[in-house]
N, C-alpha and C positions, 0 to 999 in steps of 0.2 A: 504493500500500500504506500509506504514512504517513497519507494523508488518511483512508483507511478506518479505520485504527487510532484516529486522533484523533476521528473521529465516534463510534466505539464508546465511547471514554473519556468523551466529552461526555454521551452517553446514560446511561452508568453513573452519572456524577456527578449528573445531573439526577434520575435514579431514586432515588438515595440521598437527595438533598435532599428529594424528595417523601415518602419514608418517615420521615425525621427530623422533618419539619414537623408542628406548629409547636414551636419551641424557646423562644419568648417570647410575650408577650401579643398577641392579635389584636384589631383594631378592626372593628366593623361600623358604618358610617355610615348614618344614616336621613335622607332629605331632607325630612322632615315633622315636625311637632310630636308630642309623645308622645300616645298614645291611639289612633292609627290602626293599620290592618292591618300596614303595613311595620314599625312600632314594636313592636306586640304580638308578631308572629311572630319578629322579630329577637331580642327579649329572651328568649323561651322557648327558642329555639334556642341562644342564647348561653349560657344556664344549663347546658344539657345538654352542649354542646360543650366548655365549660370543664371539666366533670367528666370527659369522655372524654379530652381532651387533657392534663388536669392543668396547664392554663394559664389565665390570665385571658382572658375574651372580653368586651370592653368595647363597649357600645352607645352611640353618640354621635349626638344629634339635631342636624342642620345644616339647618333648614328654610329655604325661600326659592326663588322662581322655579320653582315646580312640581317641586321635587326636583332641579333641574339644578345647583344650587350644590354639593350633595354629590356628584353624579355627576361633575362636573368635577374635584373633589378626588381621587376614586378613580381616574379615568382618568389623572391626572398623578402618581399615587403611585408609590413605589418598586415595581418589578415583582417582589415577593417573596411575595405572597399574604397578607401580614399586614394589609392594608387591604381590607375587603370593603364592598359596597354592598347594602343591603336596599331593594328597589324594589317598586312596584305597577305596574299597567297604565299609570300616568302616564309611566313610563320610555319607552314606545313612542309616547306622545302628543307628547312634547317636540319631536322633530324635525319633527313635522307642523305645529307652530304657532310655533316660534322659527326665525327666518331665520339667526341667528348664534349657534349654541351654541358654548361654549368647548371642546367636545370632539366627536369623531365617534362617534355612538351605536353604529354597527355595526363600526367599526374599532378604537376605543380601549378598548372595554369588552367583556369576555367573560363569557358566562353560566356559572355553576357549576351551578345547578339551579333550576327552578321549585320553589317550596316548597308553595304551596297555591292553591286557588281558592275563590271565595265569590260571594255574590250581593249585589245592592243591594235596599233596600226603600224605596219612595217613601213618605215620611212627612210628616204635617202636624199642626199643633196642633189639638186639639179645638175651640179657640176660633174656628177658621176657619169652622166650621159645615158642613163637607163630610162626607157620609156615605160617599161612594164616589169612585172615580177619575173617573167620568163627571161628578160634581158639580164637581170641580176643572176639568175640561176645559170644561164649560159656562160656568163663571165666567170662565175665561181668554178664551173666545171672545166673551163679552159685554163684557169690559173689556180690549181689546187693549193690551198694554204696561203694564198696571197690576198684573199678578200677577208675582211674582218667585220665584226659587229660589236656594238657597245651594249652595256647594261648598267643598271644602277648598283652593281656589286655582285660578287660571287654569292649565289644562293638567292638572289632576288627573283621576283616573278618575271622581270624582263630578261634575266639570264636564262631561265628555263624556257620561256617562250621562244627565245632564239635557238636554244639547243634542240628543242622539239622540231622547229622549222628545219634546222640543219639536218637532223636525222631523217625527216620525212621527205625533204627535197633531195637527199642523198648527195650532199655537197660537203667539201672540206673547207670550212671557214674557221677563223680564229676568234675566240672570245676575248674582248678587251673590257675589263670591269672598271667602273668609276665609283666615286663616293655616293652618287645619287642621280636622280633623273636630270636635274639641270645640267650637270657636268656631262652626262652621256649625250644629251641633246646638243650641247655646244660643240662637242667633237664631231657630231654628225652634221651640223650646219657647215662646219669648216671643210668637211670632206676628208678629214684625217682618219675618220672611221667611216666605213662604207655604208652600213645600214644599222637600224635600231628598231626593235619592236617596242615602240613607245606606248604608254597608256594613252588612250584617246583624249583624256583630259588635257594632256600636254602636247598632243599632236594637232588638235583641231586648228588652232590659230596659225601655226607655221605652214600647215598644208594649205589653208585657205588663202594666205597671203603670198604663197609661192616660194617661201624660203625652203620648204621641203616638198618632196613628191610623196604622195601616199600610194604605195604599191599594193597594199592588201590589208584587209581587216581580219582579225583573228577568229571571228565566230562565223557560223554558217549563213548569217544574214548580214546584208550591208547595214551601215548605220545611218540614221536620218541626218546626223550632223555632217557626214561626208558621203552623200549618196552616190557620187561619181567614182568613189574608190571601191573596186571589186573586193570580194572576200579572197583570202589566200587560197581557199579551196577552188574557187572558179578561176583564179588568176594563174594556176599552174601546179598547186600542191593538193591534190584531191584528199579529202578527209582531215585536213589540218583544222584543228579547233582547240583553242585554249582561252579561258576567260581570266579575268583579274577580279578578285574579291577583297573586300575590306571588312574589318570587324573590331570589336572591343572585347578585351579579356581582363581578368584580374587574378589574384592568387586563388588557388583552389581551396585554400583554408578559410576564405571569407564565408561567413554564415550564409546559408541559402536564402533566408529572407532578404538580406541586403542585395544579393545577386538578382533576386526576383524583382526587387524594387528598381534596381538599376535598369533591368530589362524593360519593365513597364514604362519608365520615364523616357528611355532612349527610343523605344518603339513609338511612343506618343510623338516625340519630336520628329522622327523619321516620316510620320504620316502627315506632317504639316505641309500645305500647298506651297508655301514660300520656299521651304527647303527642297521639296521635290523639283520646283522650277529651277532653283540654283544648280542642283546636281544635274538635271536634265541638260542644261546648257553646256556642261562639260562631259557629257556621255556617261554619267553614273546614275544607276537606277537603285533607289532604296529597296533593299530586300531583307527586312527584319525577320527574325525567327526566334524561337525559344532558346534558352541557354542549352537545353538538352540537344536540340536539333543542330545547333552550331557546334557543340562538342562532337557530335556524330560526323558532321561534315569535315571537321578538322581531321578526325581519325581516318576517314576514307581518303582524304587528300594526301595524308602522310603515306598511306599505303601505295597510292598511285605514283607519287613522286619518288618513293623509295625504289619501286620496280624500275622506273625509268632511269634513275641515277645509277643503279647497278648495271643495267643493260648498256648504258653509255659510258660507264666507268667515270662518273663525275664525283669528285671529292673536293672538299674545301680544306682538308688538313691531311 
């Protein structure tokens, strides 16, 4: 009887904590440099959540090691829900390519919700002289090992988008990693790097103003923001398909009532017409889900990326 009563009191106290949360500033760590999807989505959510909670929501960039430095900090943070992690697909790539992560992806971090999904656009500078994706592939086959592609770092989503393209197009191209999206784009603008599978949020403006050529979109359907850019599938690599997703996590030791409250409030913000409009303008679609569904998606993605990394012999250490 005493144990039963103690259990009830514990549940009641946790529920109360969840309802009162947050009572002080919340931090969202981003494992990449400013300007990429995890940063853009985190900052727009932070603004609205700060208004909703009447508390400061601070976004901090902690780039390095494919986002794993920030992930390790959140995994080891106080289990109170005041330290969150904004991630992209790279979160599920890390355990596939690092043999010794300083945290357990599936045990020490808990999903709050997926926040959005997007596409990549394969881009190249006009100075390369290519008019189509088939031109790029032909150049790569004529010069094995001489064509390169940029990414936002080893283990980033842009890295694997490029590696999957390389494998499916059956070409020998060289990966050149950078610190983040802005740096990878800059090197593609100059032509020092030949191509880049850029998140559509970062590709729309330079493709529209002619600084870059859009040679292919990474999903089976063209995107309304760049309707004249074919899909990679239709442009010459049948079956190519990879998306970019974003989400928020926290320490798995955070009490479930707090995680559930975070989920409810973030899902509420993701449903707001203004946020949907802002994200739509940069090719991001809000795709919220339950914490359990997001955890399941991460598990499935880890399995997919691990199989590919082993088959392609991709390691980061």
